[in-house]
N, C-alpha and C positions, 0 to 999 in steps of 0.2 A: 826380596817380593814376592811373596806367595803371590799366587794366581787371581786369589778371591779378592784382591784388595786393588790390582792393578787396576788402572784407570782404561774406558772401554777404546778400543782402536778408532781413528777416525771413518774407518770402511762399514763399522757395525753401526755408528750414530747416524752416519747417513742414510745405511739402510734402515735404519727405526724413524728417521727424519720423512724416508718415502713413504714407510708402510703408515704413518701419521696421516700424512697428506693424502695417499690414496685411500685409506680408513674415513677421511673427514669428508671428503666426496662420495663415498660410499656410502657412509652415514646419514648422510644430510637426502641422498636421493631416497633411501631406503626408509630411515626415520620420518621425512619428510612424505612420503607415501603413507608412512603406520598412521600420524597424525591425519592425513585428510580422510583416511579411511575411516578413523576411531571419531572423528569428525559427524560422520556419514552415517555413523550411527552401526559400525562393523565391529564386532570382538573382536578382544585382543588376540587371540590364540588364530581368526582369520589373519586379521590384518597384519599379524607379523609374520605370516606362512608367504604370503603375497610380499611383503618387502622384504625380508630376507632371500626369496629369489629372484627379485630384482637388484637389489644388492651385491648378488652374489656373482652375478654377468659383468659389473662393473669392478670388482672385486677381483675376479681370476685374471682382468687383461690388464689391468692397470700392477696391479705386484707382479703377474709374471713379464711383461715386459720392462715397468720400472724401478719397482724395488727390490727385485731379485734379481735383475736383467737372465733369467731363464732361458736359456736355447735346448734345451730337451726334448725329447718328444712327447708332442705332443698330447696323443691319445692316454699315457700313462698319466703325465700331467693332470691333465683330466679327471682321470679316476680317481689319483688322492686327493685331490680338490673337493672333487663331490664328497670322498670319506671326510675328510678332515670338517669340511662345511655340515655333513650328517654331525658330526661329535658338537658343530658349535650351535646348530640349529634345534640339539637336546640339549643344553645347555640355557640357549633363550629359554625356549621352549618351560624348560619347571623353572625357570627362576620367573618369568615371567606371571606363570598360573601362582606359584607361589606369593609373586609381592601383591598380584592381585585378587588372587580368590584368598589364601592365607592370612595376608596382612591388612587387606582392604584398600591397599592403592590405587589411586587412578589409573588406566590402561597408561594413555603416555608418558608420566613420570614413571612410571614399572616399566616401560619399554627403553626409556632412556639409560636408569640406570641396569641394567641388562647389558645394555649393549657395551656398557664399560667392562666386566667380566669378560663379554666374548670377546671382543675386542684382544685381552689378554692373548686371553686359550689359543684364538684362530692363530694369532701371530707367531706363537710359540708351533701348534702345527705346521705352518705355512713353511716357515721359516728352517725349521727339523725334517720334513718329512715331502711335504707340496714339492715346495721349489727349493732343492738341497743346492749348496755351492757345487762346483765340477770340482772332480778329481784335482786337476790341477789347480784350482784354487787353495782347495784343502792341502795339498802338498806345500804349496808357496807359503801358507799361514802356517804350517810344523815349521818349516824349515824359517820364519824370519823370526820363529818364537823360541826357537833352541839357539838361532844365533843369538837374540837378544839375551839369552840365558848364559851367553858364552859357551856353550857346548861346540 
């Protein structure tokens, strides 16, 4: 069976589930703050900036501790996390402005749509770059995959 047709391993599914849970909490806090600010008359980019910053704190601790179980050095991880979120913020900012100013969407549903796109982007960056699996885990996965192929 080719690699692209295999079913995801249980560990990968569990990690994705944990990311979704942390993301739901993170986005409930961030989006809730965005909605409150929007209803108070704060502009879409200002409201998104504040809510994104608050959501980042929830995301970092939840994803580091629970989703990825990362035990690597803290400060390099924080710097990678900030880099990944700079990408996420840029995507969010661009989509939100395009939807609100270019397409005429109201800012509350526009932010909801942008959030979904940003979640996919940041999950990929978190998994591959910010909270990479330990070398031991990568070696174990490679050995298990080789054994499954019968080599």
